[in-house]
N, C-alpha and C positions, 0 to 999 in steps of 0.2 A: 568695457563695463565699469560703471561707477563703483568705487570702493564702498564696502558696507558701512552704513551709518549705525553706530552702536551707542545705545544709552540704556540706562536702567529705568524701568517703569516704576514710578512711585505714586502713591495714592494719598492725596491731601496732606502732603508733607508740610509741617508747620515749623516756624522758626523757634529756636530755643530761647525764649525770653526769661527774664528773672521775675519770679512772683513778687508782687508789691510788698508782701509781708517780709520777704527775705532782705529787702532793701531798707526796712524801717529800723529806726534807732530804738533805744530802750523806752523813751517817753512815748514814742508813737505806738510801740507795742502795748504799753501800759494803758494808754488812753484810747486805743483802737483808732488812732488817727489815720493809719494806713488804709483804712476802708473808705476814707472820704472820697477818693477818686472814683471808686466803684459806685458809690451812692450818686455822685454827680453824673457819671456816665449813664447810669440807669435813668435818672431824671431827664437827661438829654437824649434818651433812646439810642445811645451809642453802643449799648450792650444788647445784642440780638441773638437769635438762635444760631447764627453762623459765627459768632465771635469766639475766638479761641483764647482762653486764659491758661497760661502755663501753670501746671500744678506745682506745689512746693516739692522740692527735690525729695524730701523724705516721704512724700505721699505718692510718688510715681508708681504706677501699677507694676512695672517690670521689677523695680527694686523690691517692693513689698512681696510680690509674687515669688521671686527667687529666694528671698529670705524665708518665707513661710514654707516653700517647698523643701528647702534644705533642712529646716527644723523637723518637718514631717518625715523626711527620709531618715534622719537620725533617730527619730522616735520609732519608726517602723523597723529599723535594724536592731536597736538596742532593747526593745521591749517585746515580750511574748504576746502581750495584748496591747497593741498601740492605742493611744487615746488622742483623738483630735482636740478634745477639751484641754488636755495637758499641753499639747502643742500650741494652742492659741494662747494659753497663759504664758508660755515662754516667749511667744511672738510679741505679745503686748508688753511684756516686761514688768518690772516692779513699780514703775512710777505711778501707774493707775491705782495700784493697791495702796501706795503711800498716800496719795491724794485722798482716797477713801478713808484711811485711818485718821488723817488730819481732821477731816470733817467730823468723823465720829468722836474724836477727842474733844473738838470744839463743842459739840452738842452735849457730851457727857459732863463737861465742866459747868454747864448751866443747870444740871439736874439735881445736884446734891441737896438743895434746899427743899425740893418738892417730893420728899420721900413718900408721903402719903398720896396714894392715887397712881403712883408710878407703876405699881404692881399691875394695874389694869392694862397699861400700855405695854408692859413687858409680856403679859399673857397674850395680848393681841399680836405682838411681834412674833412670838413663838408660833402662833396659829398661822402665820404666813406659810409655814412649811406645808400645812394641810391645804391651804389655798393653792400653793404652787403645784402640789401633786395632782389635785383635781384639774387645775388649769392645763397641765401638761397632757393629761389623759384626753381631755376634750380637744385640745389643740391637735393632737395626733389624729384623732378621728376626723376632725374637720379638714385637716390637711389632706388626708386620703381622699375624701369626697371632692375637695377642691382640685386635686391633681387629676382625678378622673374627669371632672367637668372641663378643665382646661385642655386635657388631651383630646376630648371630643371637639372642643371649640377650635383647636388647632387643625383638626381634620376639616371642620366646616369652612374655616377661613381659607385654607389652602386648596380646597376642593369645591369651592362654591359653584363653579360652572357645572361640574358634574352633578352636584346635588340638585341644582335647578333643572337640569335636563332629565334627571331621574324622578323629579317631583318628590324629593325626600325631605322637604322642609318639615312636614308634620311629624314623622318618626324621630327626626333629630331633635325637634322642639320638645317632644315628649321625653326623650332620653335626657336632654340637658335640664329640663325642668325637674325631672325626678331627682337627678344628682344635686341640683340646686336646693331642693326641699330638704334633702338629707343634710347637706352642708349647713343650711340655715338652722336646723334643729340643734346641731352641735355648736354653731356660732351663738345661738340664743343662750345656751347653757354657759358657754364661755363668757359672754357678756354679762350674764347674771352673776357669775362668780366674781368678775372684775368689779362690777358695779356695787355688789354687796360689800365687797372688801373695801372699796372706796368710801361707801356710805358709812360704814362703821368707823373708818379712819377719820371721817369728817366730823362726827359727833363724839369722838373718843375723848376729847378734852372736856366736853360737858359732862360725860359720865365720870371722868376722873375727879372733876370738881364736885360733882354730886356725891361721890364716895367720901371725899374729904369733909364736906358739909354734914353728911350723915354721921360720920364718926365723931365730929366735934359736937353735934347735937345730942347724940345718944350717950356720949360720955360726960355731958354736962360742961364741956369746955366752952369758954366764950368764943364768939366769932371774931377772931383776930384779923382785922382788915389787912395788915401787912402780910400775914401768912397767906390769906385767901388770894389777894390780888397778885402777890408774887408767884403763887402757884399757878394762877391763871396764865400769867405771861410764860412761865416755864412750860406748861402744858401746851400752850399755843406753839411754842418752839418745837416741842416733841411731836405735835400733831403734823407739822410740816415735814419732819423727818419720816414719820410713819407714812404719810401720803406719798412721799418720794419712794419709800421702800415698797409701797403697794404698786407703784408704776414699775419699779424694778422687778417685782415678782412677775408681773405680766410680761415684761420684756424677756425675762429669764426663761419663762415657759416657751416663748417663741424661739429663743436662742437654742434651748435644749433640743427642740424638735429639729431645728435647722442643722445643728451640729451632728445630731444622730444620722440624719440623712446624708450629709457630706461624708461622714466617717464610713458609713456603709458603702458608699460609692468608692471611696479611696481604697478600701480594703478588698473590694471586689476585683476579680481577675479580668479586667477589661482590656488588657493589652495581650497581644500574641506572645506566647512563650516559645514559639518555634525557633530553632537554631539552624539557620541555613549556612552551609559551608561552601567555600570555593571549590569548584569542580577540579578534581585531580585524576589523572589516569585516563581521561576520555578526551582526546584531542578534538578541537573545533566544536566544543559543546558549550551551550549557553545555559540550558536548564536541564537538570537530570533529576528524575523522581523514580524511586524504586519501591514498590509495594506500599505506596502512599495511601494512608487512610486518615481522613480528617472529618471533623464535626463542626457544626455551627456553635454548639454549646454541649457541655458534657452530658446533659440529660437527654439529648436527641440522638436519633439514629445517625450513623455516619452518612455524610453527604457524598463523599467519594470513597471507594473501597478498593484497596490493593491495586492502585493505578501505577503502571509503568509508563513513563513519558520522557522523551528526549527531544530537545530543540537544538539543532546544530547551527553553526555560524552561517549567516546569510540564507537560512532556510525560511520558507513560508509553510507553516504547519496549520492545517485546518482542523477545527473541532466541530463535529456535527452529531446529531442524535435527536431523539424525540424531545418534546417539551418536558422540562423537569428532569432530564437525564443526568445532570450534574456538570454540564459544560461550564457555566459561570462559576460553579463551586470550585472547579479545578483551578480556574484563574485566581479565585480568591485564596485558595490554598497556596498557590505560588507567591501571592502577594503577602502571605502570612496573616491573612485576615481570618482564617479558620484555625481551629484547634487541631493540631496534628497529633494524632494518638498513636500512630505506628508508621514505620517506613522511614525513608531518607529523602531529603529534598536539598538540592544544591543549585546555586545560581552563580553566574559569572557575568557581571556587567550591569550597567544602569538600566532601569526599567521605566517605560512609559506606558500609560494605561488609559484606555477609553472605555468608560462604563456603558453598560447596556441602557440604563436609564440616564439620559444626558443630564450632566450637572452644569447648570448655568446660574451664576450668582448675580446679584444686583450690582452691575458695573457696566462699563462700555463693552462693545464687542471686542475691541482691541485688548482691553484688560482681561477679558475672559480667555482670550487665546494666548496672550503672552504669559499671564499668570505670574509665576515666580522666576521666569527666565529673563535673560538679557535681550533687549530689543535690537534686532537686526533688520533693517528695512527691506533689503533684498530678499532675505529669507522669509520674512513675514508676508511679503507680497506673493512670493512663490507658493507659500502654504495656502493663502487665500485662493489662489488659482487652482491648485490641485485638489482642494476640498470643495470646489464649486461654490465659492462664497462671493466671488466678485460681483456677479449680477445682483445678488440679494443686497449687498452693501450699497450698490448704486441706487437702489430704490429708496433708501433712507435719506432723509434730508441732511442728517449729520454724519452720514457715512459710517465708518467704523467707530466713530465717537458717540454713536447712538447708545443711550442707556437701554438695556434689555429688560429692566424690571426684575422684580423678585421671581426667582425660579424661571426666568426667561419668559414671563407672561406676555411680553410684547412680540414674541417670535412664534413661528409655527413649529410643529414637531420636528419636521425635517431640518429646519434651520438650527434648532437646538442641537440636533444630532450631529450636524456638520461642524458647528462651533466646538462641540465637545470633542470631536475627532481632531479638529485643527489644533486644539490645545495639546493633544497627545503627540501629534505629528511634529509640532513646532519644537517640542523638547528634543534635544540631541541625546538620544539614548542608544544602547546596544540592543535592547530587547523591547518589542512593542506588543502589548497584549491588547487586542481589539475585540471587545465583547459585543458581537453582532451589531456593529455600528451602521451597517448598510440597510438594515431591515426597515428603518423608518423613512427611507428615501425612495423617490420614484426610480423606476428601473434604469432609465438611461443615466440618471445622476449617479446611482449606485455603480453602474457599469463604468462611468467616466472616472469616478473616484477609485474604483478598484484598479483600473488601468493606469491612470496617471499617478496615483498616490501609492498604492500598495505594491503594484508590480514594478513601477519605474522608480519612484522616489525612494522607496524602502528596499530596493533590490539588493543592497549590500547589508541590510540589517536582518536580524532574526525576528520573525513575526509569527505570532499565534493569532489566528483569525477564527472566531466563532461565526458560522454561517449555516443557513439552510439552503442556500442557492447552489445547486449541483454544478452549474457552470464554473463557479469560483473554485469548487473542489478540484476540478480538472487541471487547474494551474498550480495546485499546491504540490510541494515536494513530498508531503506526507499527510495522510488523513487519519484522524482518530475518530472512531464512532463510539459514542458512549450510550449506555443504557443502564438506568437505575444505579448510577454512580460508578459503574465499572466500564473498563475499556473492552468493547466487544470485537473491535477490529483496529488494526493499525498497519499502514502500509501505503503504497502508491495507489492513486485513484484507479489506475488501469487494472490493478489486481483485485479491486473491490467488486466481486462478482455478484454478491447478494447482500445488499444493505438490508437492515431490519425492515420488515413490513413492506418489502418491494419498493423501496424508495427509488431505486434505479429505474424500475419499470415505469413508475409514475413520472419520473423526470422525462423519459423518452416520450411518454404520451403528451406531456406538456409541450415539449419541443416540436412535436408533430403538429399539435393543434394550433400553435402560434408560430407564424413565420418570423415574427419579430416581437421584441419587448423593449419598452422604454420610451422616454421622451426627454428632449433636450431642454430642460428647465429645472427649476427648483421648486421647493414647496411654497406653500401659500404664505404671503407676507401681509402683515398689517403695517402700513407705512406710518411712521410717527414723526412727523415733522416737529384782656382784663375786663372783663365784662362788669355789669352792674351786680355788686356783691349782694345787695338786698334781694334781687331776683334769684341769685344763687341760693341764698339761705331759704327763701320761700319755696324754691324748687325742691329743696331737700325736705323741709318740714312738712310740706303738703303733698309729697309724692304719693302717699297712700290714699289721697283724696278723702281723708277723714279729718276735718278740722276739730272734731270733738276731742280726740285724744291729745291734740296739741294744746287746746285751751284747758283741758283737765290737767295736763302736766304743768302748765303755767300757774294754775290755781294751787296745785300742790307745792310748787316752789315757793309761792308767796306765803301760803299758810305755814309752811315749815320755817321760813325765815321769821315770820311773826312770833312763833313760839321760841325760836332761838333767842331773838332779842328780848322777848318777854321774860324769859328765864333770867337773862343777865340783868335786866332792869329790876325785876322783883328781888334778885339777890342783893342788888345795891340798896333797894328800899328796906330789906330785912336788916342789913348791916347798919343803915341809918337809924332804924328803930332802936337798935341795941347800943350804938355808939353815941348817938345824939338824941336821947329820949326827951330832952327839954324842948325839942322842936315839934313834938307831937302831943296831942291831948291824951288824957288817961284812958278814955274809952277805946281809942285806937290801939294803944299799947296793950290793953287787956285783951282785946279781940284777937290781935295778931300775936298769939303766943308762939313760942319756938316750935311746938308740935304742929300747930296749924300752919305756920309758915313752911315747915318741912313738907306737910301734905300738899300745899299749893305748889311748892317748888318741884316736888315729885311729879305732880300732875303735868306741869310744864315739860319736864324731861320725858315722861312716858309718851305724851302726845307728840312731842317732837320726834322721838324715835320711830313711832308708828308712821308719821307722815313721811319721814325720811325713806323708810322701806317701801311704802306705797308709791312714792315718787320714783324710786329706783326701779321697781317692777314695771310700772307703766312706761317709764322712759325706755327701757330695753325693748319692750314690745313695740312701742311706737317707732323706734329706730330700725328694728328688724323689718317692720312693714315698709318703711321708707326705702331701705336698701334693697329689699326684695323687689319693690316696684321699679326702682331705678334700673336694677339689673334686667328685669323682664323687658322693660322698654328698650334698653340698649340691645339686648339679645334679639328682640323681634326686629328692630331696625336693621341690624347686621344680617340676620337670616333672610329678610325679605328685601334687602338692598338691591339696587340695580347693578348689573355687571359693570356699568360705567364707573360706579363707585369703587369697585374692587380693582378696576384697571388703574385708577388714579390715586389709590391710597395704599401705602406700604402695609403689608400684613403685620409687620412688627408694631406699627402704631395701633392697629386695630387690636392686636393681642394685648398691648399695653393698656388699652382702655378696659378690656374685659377681664384682665388679671390684676394689674397693679392698682388701677384706679378703683375698681370694684372692691378690692381688698381694703383699700383706704376707707372707702365709704362703709364697708361692713364693720370694721374694727376701730380704726383710729378716730374717725370723726365722731362717733358716739361717745367715746371716752373724753375727747376734748370738749365736745359740746356740753356734756354733763357737768364737767368741772367748771367750764366757763359760765354756765347758767348759775351754778352754785355761787361762784365768786361774784357775779353781777348782783345777785340777790343779797349776798353778804355785804357788799359795798354799799348798796342802797340802804339796807337795814342799819348798818353801823353809822352811816352818814346821818340818818334821821335821829338815832339815839344820841350821838355825840353832840350834834348841833341843838337838839332839844334840851340837853342838860347844860351845855356851855355855849351859848350863842356867840361868844367872842372868837370861837374857833372856826366860824363859818368862812371868814375871809382867807385864812391860811389854807383851808381845805379847798376853796374855790381856785386859789392860785395853783395849788398842786394839781387839781384836775385839768386846768388850762395847760400847764406844762406837759402833763401826760398826753393831752389831746394833740399837742404839736409833735410830741414824740411819735405818736401813732401815725400822724400824717406824713412824718419824715421817713419812717422806717417801713410802714406797711406796703406802699407801692413797690419799693425795692425788693422786699422779701417775697412778695407775690410774683414779681417778674422773674426773680432768680428761681423760684420754685417752678414756675411754668417752663422756663428754659431747661431746667434739670429734667423735668418730665419728658420734654421733647428729645433730649439727648439720651434718654434711656432706651428709646425705641430702636435706634440703630444697633444697640447691643443685642437685643432680642433677635433682630433680623440676622445679624452676623452669626450668632450662635446657631440659629436654625439652618442657615446656609452651610455652615461648617459641618454640622452633623450630616446633612444631606450629602456632602461631597467629601466625607472623611477619608474614604479609601483613596480617592484621587489626590487629596492633600498629602496623605502619607507617601504614596508612590512618587509624587512630585517633590518629595522632601521639602514641602512648603509649610511645615508646621510653624516654623519661626515667622514666616510671612503672615500666616493667618493669625498667629498669636500677637504679632506686632500690630496688626490692624485692630484686633480686639483691645489691645492695650491703649491704642490711640483713642478709640471710642470710650473706653473706661476712664482714661485720664481727662477727656473732655467732659464727661459727666461728673467725675470727682472734683474737678476744679470749680465748677459751678456749685456743686453740693457743699464744698468746703466754704466757699464764700457765703452761702446761705446760712450755714451753721455759725460761722464767725460773726456774721451780722446779728444773729440772735444773741450771741454772747455780748457783743457791743451794746445792743439794746438793753440787755439785763444789767450791764455795768452802769450805764447812765441812769437807768431806773433806780438802781440801788443807791447810787450817789445822791440823786435827788431826794430819795426817801430819807436818807441820813440827815440831809439838811432840814427836811420837814420835821423830823423828830426833835432836832435841836430847837427849832422855832417853837414847837408845841411846849417843850419843857420850859423854855424861856417865858412864854406866855403864862404858864401855870405858876411860875415863881413871881412874876411881876403883878399879875392880876389875881388877887385872892378874893374871888367873888363868892366862894361857897365855904361854909363851915361844915358842910355835910361830908363826912369821911367817905361814905359810899359813893357819893357823886364824884368826888375827886378820883377815887380808885377806878370808877367806871370810865371816867374821861380818859385817864392814862391808858388803861388796858384796851379800851376801844380805839383810841388813837393809834396805839401801837399795832392793834389788829388791823385797823384800816390801812396802815402802811403796807404790811405784808400782803393783805388781801388785794389791794390795788395793784401792787407789783406782780403778784401771781396772776391776777386777772388779765393784765396786759400781756404777760407772757403766753398764757393759755389762748387768749384771743388772737395773738399774733400767729401762734402755731395753727390754730383752727382756721384762721383766714387763709393761710398758705395751703392748708390741706383741702380747703373748699375748692381749690382749682380742680381737684379730681371730680367733684360734682359738676363743675363748669364744663370740663372736658367730656364727661358722659352726657351732659345735657345738650352739648353741641350736636351729638348724633341723633337727638330727638327731632331735629329739623330735616333729617335726611329724606330724600325722595325714595319711596319704596314701591315695589311692585304690588299691584292690586291683584293678588293671586286668586281672590274669591269673588271678583266682580261678576254680576249675574245679568248682564245685558242679554245674553243668550245662555240658557241652561240646557245643553244638548242631552238627549237620552243616554242611558248607561251603555247602550249598544253603539253609540257614535265613537269613531267612524266605522260604520258597518262594512263599507266597501274599500275605502282607502284611496279614493280619487283625490289628486292634489292639483290645484290650478294656481299658478303665479300670474298675476296681472299687473304689469307695469311696476314691478317691485324694485325699489331703489333703497339702498341702506348705507349708512356710514356710522362709524363708532362714536363720533361726537360732532356737534355742529360745525366746529372749526376745521374739520378734516374732510378730505375729498370722499366722494361716494366710492365704496368698495364693490357695490352691486349697482348696475345701471339698467333700468327698464327691462327687468327680466320678465319675459312672457313665455311661459312654457306650461304644458299640461301633461301630467302623468296619470294614465288610466289606472283604474282599480286593478290590483294584482300584478302590475307590470314590475319587472326587475330592471332598475335604472342604474347604469354605471355612470359615474360623474368623474370626468377627467379634465385636466387643464394645467397650464403652466403656473409658475410661481406668481402669486398675487392674483390668480384668476378669479378667486372668490368661491372656491368649493366649500370650505368650512363656513364662510360667511353665509352661504345659501342655507346651510343647516342651522346656523344661528338665527336666521330670519324665520325659518320654519318653526323653531322652538320659541320664537318671540323673546329671545334673550336681549335683543336690542330693538329700539324703535325703528320702524321702516316706513317708507312711503309706498303707496299702492295697496294691493289686496292679495291675500293668500286665502284660498278657499279649500277646505277639506270636506269632501262630500257636500259641496255647495254651502258650507257654513263658514263665515268669515272668522278666522282664528282670533282677530282682534276683539271680537265680541264674546269669546269663550273665556271663562275663568282660566288663568294660567295653570293652576294646579290640575284642572281637568285636561287641558290641552297636552301638557307635558306627560301626564300619567297615561295618556292614550297612545303615545308614541314610544317605541322601544329603541334603545340605542346601545351600541358597543363602540367605544372609541379606541383610537390608537394608543392613548395613554390610559391604560386600564385602571380603574379605581376600586380599591377595596378599603373599607373603613375599619377603624379600631372597633372590635367587637367580636362576636362569634361568627362561625360559618353560617349558621341559621339566620342571624340578623342581616348578614350581607346578601344572602340569597333571597330572603323573604322579609324585608324591613317592615312590611305592613301586617305580617303574621296572618297571611291568607291561605297558606297551603299546608298540607299534611306532610308527615315524614316520608310517606311513600312517594308523594309527588316530588319532593326534594331529591330523594335518592334516585328516582327515575331520571330526572333531568341531568343529574350529575353523571349518570351512566351514559347518557346521550352525548355529553361533551367529553367523555373519557376521563372523568375525574373521580368516579366512584371509588376506585381502589385507593387512590391517594387520600381521599377524605376519610375513608373507613380505617386507614392505617393511623390516623391521628389519634392521640390519647383519648379524646372525648367525642370523636366523630363530629357530628353537626354542632355540638356544643363547644368545640375547641375554639380557643380565642386566637384571633389574628393580631399581630402587632401592627403598629401604625403603618399605613399606606400599603398593607399587604405584603410586607417583605418576607413573610414565611414562604411564599410561593415565588416561582420564577415569573418573569414578565409575561411569558406565554400562558402560564397557568392562570395568572390574573385575568388575561383576556378570556380564557375559557370560563372562568367564574362569572364574568360580566355577560358572556353569551348565555350562560345558564339562567342568569337573572332575566335576560330579555326573553328567553323561551318561555319562562314561567308567566310572563305578562300576557302572552297570546294576543299581541296587538295586530292590527291590520296594516300598520305602517312601521317599518323597521329601518333604522338608519345604521349603517355599518361604515364607520370611518376607520379604515385600515384595521378592521377587527381581528385579522389573523396575521398581522405583520411580523410577530415574533414567534410564530408557530413553525415547527418543522413541516416539511412537505407532506409527510404521511398524515400527521394530525390535521393539517390544513385540508387535505382531501376529505378526511372524515367529517370535519366541521362543515365543509361546503355541502356534503351530502345531507348532513343534518339540517342545514339551513334550507336546502331545497325541499326536504321532506316536511319540516315543521312550518315553514313559511311559504308553502307553494301557492297559497291564496292571498298572501299579504303583498302589499306594495313595498318593495325594497329599494332604498337609495343607498348605493354602495360607492364609497370613495376607496379606491384600491390602487396599489402600485403593481400588484401581480396581475398582469393583463389576462391570464387565463380565467381569473375570477370575473373580470369586467366583460370579457368576450362572451361569457355565458348569459349576459344581460339581454333583455328584450330590446332595449334601446340604450344608446349612449348619448349623454349630454356633455358637450364640450364647451367649456368656459374659457374666455380670454379677456383679461382686463375688466372683469366684472360684467361682461356681456355674454349672451348666448351666441356662439358662432356656428355651432352645428348641433343638430339633434336628429337622431334617426337610428335605424338598426345597425349593428356592427357591420354586416355585409354591405349594406347600402352606403355607409360612410366610407368603407374601404374602396368603393368604386370610384370615388373622387380622388384622383391621384394628386390634386393640388390642395386637398383638404387638410385641415388641422389633424384629424384623427389618423388619416393615412400616414402623414409624416411621423406622427407620434409612434405608431405601431412599427413602422419600418426602420426606425432609428436603431432597433436592436441589432439588425444585421451589420450596420455600420460600426456599432460598438464592438461586435465580435471581431471585425477586421482590425480595429484598433488594438485589440488585445494581442493579436497574432504578431504585431510588429515589435512587441516587447518580450517575446518569448524566444 
């Protein structure tokens, strides 16, 4: 035998390069020359989505995370009331505070001469506290609504197949739209607060000057040009600081809400506090529990109660019991995932765990199995064999290097279950906790794995197996029967004389009825071998399809700027009247008295203020309508997208669109666009005034504009590209976090926290490196803009000294102040425009989804009556289907007819096409040929009608976030009595009535309040309520105990005795009750007939399938 080949699996390992900034000298740092290579690489398209740029050492996620965690732990220990805000202040250090003080001192040194009018600015600055309080309140309300919306969107995106099959698009659309409307109400208020604050800050310098002029005029003091124009410059400087403080207030309100939520989470008791001890005094014992009581959370009833449990060395212990009896909860308690409130729990040895709901993350098959372990080729190949994965892997063109997609969406349910089990088996542990891993598999596959893997491969290990299969209980060293969280029986299977609800008797009936169970195959397989910016802006501005508001806003911007420049020009004219009276005739001097001039100047100011606020109100409303429309368009495209779209797009990217990009459109873009529009109007207005008063400044100004134009052309494409790459690199972070939460228990048991955290850090570093380059490039842009502006100021002053073309003091003062204002305005405009331009990539990304191909769920080529289908007759005529044009057909020329009311069992080997046949029936994918239901072509029927007239219960039961009532009756069609009645039929009435609010009790995401079996019962109750004539059961009772399964089968026979039932099942007793059996192989119908008729053909597929059970039983005996 070859020696084992050992290596460590690594994922996207990247070389440790040195960041270009760390290699730069002082001059390169000062002039930002180290960024030149990045700019050139972007121009040459050498920086792509896959490019890895090493982050600066001080910016590495691991380093910063460890430091922040240490500070928080210190804060948590040393303070009675820990504060995450204080921790962040310590984490950031004092340098940022010192920088802020330096800027503050620089601004203060410029203020002392403009004492009059500064009071207005001081009062406004103090009012920021009021704005901050209101902003925080609205932000918290909006965040709650947004969280609720995104939680529902998460359900929709991850459960889209089930939503389409249940035809739940309409209720989900209503729910999301309702939450969105509430979110927009608070967002509108928040944007009004911000815009009003910004508006006041924008004209604050004019009000301050007006107060100064008013005081001078009313006290009879002369209009001193030096005082007035110096004050104008000072107030302009202060206005910039106030505007920045306004932005800071908005950001601080966001930060406060964010810090509060993080602090709440950090202070919550989200980790197990149980203390397990090493077992002493009990020889050969691996797990010992005495009087163990545990809860999922302190407010709930205990999930397990007074449990005594022992697992010895090398023992196979089985847990069984009714659905929801506490079997999985006991394993979770052993894993310390439950809150232990009483009793003792001890463990001795390493634990490996296979969850009931398979956890498969977005990676290759091999990476999913190896996970955090060392790769050993011989061991790996052996695990593939004993977990019955060899044949499945051979079907994939890339073998075990095939990417399985998010949550394993490229795999069937059985394949996910076996990969999940293989991961647990591959880990070399002392104790194996297997939570019903065989339920989702075909009988022969389950039998093969039980024999080869559990009985043989793990024969020297300690194993806890949850199962409802009584044949497996017979080979257990000890059996525990649980009921309502308590152990009702423990001992050898032979001593188990009376299982609850006569399970023993039922098992005997099952064995008598079927001479064999299973088939030698696996589960079904799907084989998988910078846009135009002008258009982006118009897409945003005209998203609400109302050009009137856009042109009204444009008019308000223009009129406001006219009165701003008009007030400055009139003030210059007033000063000229008083300082240079010889240049004016006597009549003009007498007419424009100081009082009249004050009235006219007051009129300019009042109208300007009125237009400012009118423009602000209209702008917020216009942007709200635009963002609402863009969200609605995006949401509708996602909700009605084809299944092919969801197969080919990572959910993290879709969530990024609906969360991060929509948030940017909601909040950031309106702010930048408002400021940018104001700055553009200001630049145009100032340019007209300056050049009208002093024509010799036209040339320097033109040169300045040309320089800035080339700056924009140089920096803009690079900034946009880096922004786009940063947005792309954020999506894997979302995906990884979601996958980590899904598999948190497995990660903890596998001691793979560091592995998962390391992967997260790589994703975060990849994002941070690009994000830092983007921000650094902004700083470089600002530096060179400032430098050019300084040169321009020097040129302007030089021209004013050399060319004395005017004796008018007012004109000279106006030229200087407006020139200086033009400099800061152009500089700020370019910065705002650059930021806005990069943020508009969010609009671009959202608009991309506007071109998606969607399902036409309401097409009316045929509008069948409300009673359709009255009979339930189904006819497949030459039906062929594939999941995309470049892939092979998964169904080939299916010709079969199901008569009304027939019960059809569908069986077949791996990749046979069982689930694909159901996909075609629901028209989830396009297919060739014809499917007729009651002689109506389903292609002609509206999809919403077709899917709502077929009931389904799948192997992967789906409950959505919301209440029990909303899950049972999403269309609000039934009364309480009807809901309670159907819950009683599926044996859930007692469980639901024990919930705090009964039918109004909320379910957490994906229905984790219930066991998987109870989730299946809920879905069955939903199907019963629909009273359809066609029912599809895809392993509908896979996770139910035998007694509950028998009850449900009786319920199905009773409630659906007239309905056509298509049943995919691994329990052959359920299939054998069918009127006919459809056998599929390689996408073709190979047999179709009654069970007895098919069993007469000893060379037939079904005969071999049924009789494999006896062979499997003989195989078991060889290992006992």
